[in-house]
C-alpha positions, 0 to 999 in steps of 0.5 A: 747140437740137439734140441733142448729136452729139459727145463735147464737146457731151455732156460739156457737157450732163453738166456743166451738169446734174450727172448721174452715173448712166445713169438720171439722164443719160437723164432729163436728155437727154429732159427737155432735148431731148424734153419729155414734153408735146411727146412725148404731143402728137405721139403723139396727133396721129400715132396717134389718130383725128381727133375726127370719126372717133373719134365715129363709131367709139367713141361707139357703144360708150361711149354706147350704149343698151340694146337692146330684146328686139324690134326697134322702128323708133322705137328705131332712130331714137333709136339713130341720133340718139345715134350721130350726136349730131344737134342736130336729131334726137330729144332724148336725155339721160342723167343720170349723177349727182345733186348737192346744192347750196345754193338761193341758188346757183341763179339762177332766179326761177321755181324752185319755193319750198320750206323746204329750203335745199338743192336736188337737181339732176341732172348730165346730158349731152345725147346728141342733139337739143335739150332745152328748159326747161319741156318734159316728157320721158319718163324711163327708169330703169336697170331700165326694161322695153320696152313699159311705160307711160311718164310725163313729167316737166317739167324746168328746165335750168341752165348750170354756172358755177362754183358757180352754176347759170344758167337757160337756155332750151335745151341742144343735143347734146354739152353738159353741163348741170344738170337740176332736177325729177327728185328725186322719181324716187329713181333714181341714173341716169335717161335722158330722151327725147322718145320713149316708144320709147327705152331707157336708157343701158347701165350702167357697172360702177364696180367699187365695193362698200360695205364698212361698213354701219350701222343709222341711226335717230333718237333721237326717233321723231317725226324718222323721216319727216325721216330717211327723206327725208334718206336718199333725198336722200343716196342721190341726191346720193352715188352710192356710198351705198346705203340699204336698208330691211329687213323689221324696219324697219332703215334700213341705210346702206352706205358705201365706208369709215369716213371716207365713213361719217362724212362721210355721217352728217355730211351727213345730220344737217346738210344732207339731213334739213332740220333738226337732229336726233340720230341713233343709229348702230349698230356696223358690220354685218358680213355672214357666210355659212353653209357646211359641210365634209366629214365624216372619211371622207365622200370615201372611199366613198359606200356605206360612209359611207351605211351607217355609223350608228355616229357621234353626231349633230353636237353643234349638233343636240343643244343649244338653240336649234338642236335646236328646228329643226323635223324635226331628228330626221329628219336624220343626217350631212347627209341628211334626209327632209322630210315635207310638211304633211299627210303627203302626200309626202316628199322625201329630200335631202342636202347636201354642200360645193361648192368655189369651183373646182367652182362655177366649172367649173359656170358655165364648163361645162369643167374649170378647171385646179387643180379636178381633185382637188376634182372627183374627191373630190366624185365619190367622195362622190356615188357616181359610178362614173367618177371622172375630172374630166370625167365628174364634171363632166358628171354634175353638169351633167346633173343640175343643176336650178338654180345661184345667184350665192352658189356654191350648186347643186341637183341631181336625182339620176338615180334620181328622173329615171328613177323608180327612187327615186320611189314612189307610196303607195296610202293616206291618208298616207306612212310617217313614220319615228320620230326617232332614239332612239325605240323602234320596234315592228317588228311594228307598223311592218312593216304601216304603209302606205308602209313598203314604199316607204320601205324601197325608196327608202332601199335604192336610194339607198344603192346608186345614188348621184348617177347612179343607174339610167339606166333606169326600174325594172322593178318600177315600178307605175302608182302609181309612174309617176303619182308620177313624173309628179306630181313632174315637173309639180307638185313639181319647180319648187316644190322649186327655189323651196324651195332658193332660199328656204332659202339666204337664211338659214341655221340658225346665225345666219340669214345667207345660205348659201354653197358647198353643193350640195343633192342630191334623192335620193328622192321618195314621194307619196300617189296616192289623195289628191286633193291631193298637196301644194300648191307652198307645202308643197313650198317649206316642206318643202325649206326645213326639210329643207335647214336640218336637213341643214345642222345635222347637218354640220360647221358653218362660217362664210364671212367676207369678206376685204378687200384692203389696200394701203399704204406703210410705211417700214422702221421701220414694218414691226414695228408693221404686222406686229404689228397685222395678226397680231392681226387675222388679216391675211396679208401677200401681197407687199411690194416696195420703191418705186423711188427711195424707202425705202418698201415697198408692202405688199399684204395680206388681212384679214377684213372683221370685223377691218378697223374702226378699222384706220387709227387703230391703225396710225397710232398703233402705227407713229407715222405711219410707215405710210400710211392703208390702201386697202381693197377687197373681195377674196373670200369665204373659209371660217373653218376653226374649228368653232364648237361644238367642245369637248374630249372626249378626255383630251389635249384636256381637259388642254389646254383644260379641261373643260366640264360639260354638265349644267346648261350649255347653252353651245355650247362654247369661246369661239372666233372663229367662236362669237363671230361667231355670237352677235354676229350672233344678238344683233344680229338679236334671236334667241335667244343660247345663252350668255344662255339661262336655266339650268334646274337652277340648283343645278348651276351652278359658277363655272369661273373659280375 
C-alpha cells in the first residue's frame, strides 16, 4: 500500500492503529510503510561495498599477520595468500579458541584412545590454502619470534555439525573447522602454516580483565597432578580464564566474576580433572598497590625541607616488623643513602609521589590540560628553578632514566650527570654515617676516610635540586672523574634494574608499588679498590634504599576501583544507596530509562568491597535491583594513614588512647590497616597484631 497523502487517509491510519502521541504516530507510520528490515537491507545494498571489494579492502586489516622485524620474501608470499584467501596458495589457519567436548560427539574411528571422557579441540578458520587431515604444519603462538626454530604438529580436521564433529579429509580457504592435536601446546591462540617463515595473526584486545582471583588446591595432596592438568585444560577451553603459578607453589585461578568463578570451579571438578576430587578454595585475592603522599610543607620550598631535621621519623619506621628493614636507620623523610655490600660505593636517593596526570604527561611528552598545578607542585618539591609547567616537564623528561607501566619513574639528577654530586674516595671503603640516635664523635669522624666527600655531596644536594649544576664542578679531581665514568659505564644500568626489582613488592605488604618517582641524587665510589661493586650489589642496594625511603614517608595504599552498572526501580533506590554507602561506593550518574520506570545507575566501588554484592543487593531490595555489571575502572589512592594514632589532647578525647609500652600495635583498626594485615597474613608474613608482647605484665585490656 502507498504512503497516506491526504488528511482522510491519515485519519484512517490513526483510527486503525489507535495512536495518539507524536512518537506513537511516527512509529506506526514507519512500522507500516517503512519496516526496519527492509530499510537496513536497502542501506546495506546502497552504501556498503560488495563482498569482493570488501574482502580486499578490509581483510588486510581484520585478518592481518604480525609484521616480522626484517623483510622476508617468503613472508610476503604468505601475507599475499592470506589477503587473497587463495585456496591454491600457502596454507594458513588461525585457531582463535579451544573448547571441550564429549569424546562420544567426535565421529572419528581413528581418534587416539584415552581414559579422558572429554577432548579439547580448537576452533579454526582457514585463511588461505587447503588444510588436510594427517599432515604436519608449523605452529606459531602469540609470542612467536621471527627466526626461531619451529616445530610441526600433525592435526585432524572436523566439520562442525551441531553438537557433532565429523572427520573430513580437507578444508579449503574461507571455511571454519575444528582442529585436534594442539592440546599439548597449552596456548590460547595458535596460527598454523605450512611455511616456517609465517607469522601469527595480530592479537585482538578483548578489553576483559579478570576481577576475581582465588587459590585452588586439592584436599588430598595425591590429586595435585590431576589438578594441574585440569587447570591447563580449563585455561585452554575458556579464553577468559587465567591460570598462574606463583613462586610459593600457589595455583591462582582468575575469572571475570563470581558466577564465572563458580562455573569454572564446577567444570574443573566435574570435567577437566578427569576424576572426582575435593578442592580447597581460598577467599578472593585482592590486589593492592603501595604508594606515598606529600609531607606537610614539602612542596613549599626545596632547601627548607632538606635542612629541616626537627620532625620525628615516620611511626611505621619505629615499630616492628617494619623497623627491621635493613638500612632503615639511614633513611629520613623519603631520603636515604644506601651503601653497597663491602662499602665500595654509596648512592643517595629520594622518593616522592608521582600523580597520574604527570605520569600521563611523561608518556605523551606534552603538558596535558589539568596537570599544570601538579607539575608546579612537583617542580617546587624537586627544587626546579623555573616553575612553569613546560619547564618542569622538560626537566623530568631530560633526567628520566626509565618509566614503567605502573605509574613509576626513575630520574637522575643533573648533579650526577654533570659530576658535581659524584665523588671518588681514595681509600679502602667509603664513609659510613652512624644511624640517627647514635652518639657521634666529631673528632674521630672528621678524620675518617671519605668524610670530606660525604659532606661535599650532602651539601651539594641540599643546594642544587633536580637540575643541579649544568656544568661539571671546577673542583673535580681525577678520582671524581673516574668515579663518574664508573657510574656511567657499570653502575647506572644496574641502578635501573634495582629500581624495577624494588617496585615489584613494597615494604608494607609486599604488593607492587605505584605512583612514585625515584630521584638519584649523589654517588660516592671507592676508586682504589679493584672491584667497585658488581651489578648485583647495586641492584640489591637500590632495592633496600627505595624500600627504606618509602617506609620513612607517609604510607598509603592503592586500591582498584570497579565501574558498576545496574537498573533499579524507584522503590529500590533506598536499599541500593545504603548498600553502596556501606561498601564505600560512589554513585556517578543516575538517569531514567525512557519509556520505563527504571533508573540506570552508574557507580564506582572498591574491588575489595565488591564480593557478594549481587546477593546482598537482591536481598535488601527484594528484587527491585538488577544484578550489577562490573568492570575494572582505575587505580585510586586510599587516603587513610594506616599507622596513625591519636597524639594531641583533642585526638585522644575523640579516639581514645593507645599505650605504646608493651604494645606493638600499629595503630587504630582503620580500613587501610585492615587490608595490610589481611594481605600479610595471606602471604605468610609477620603480622604486627599477632606478635608476642615482650613485657606481658604491662598489658591491659582496653575494652574494659
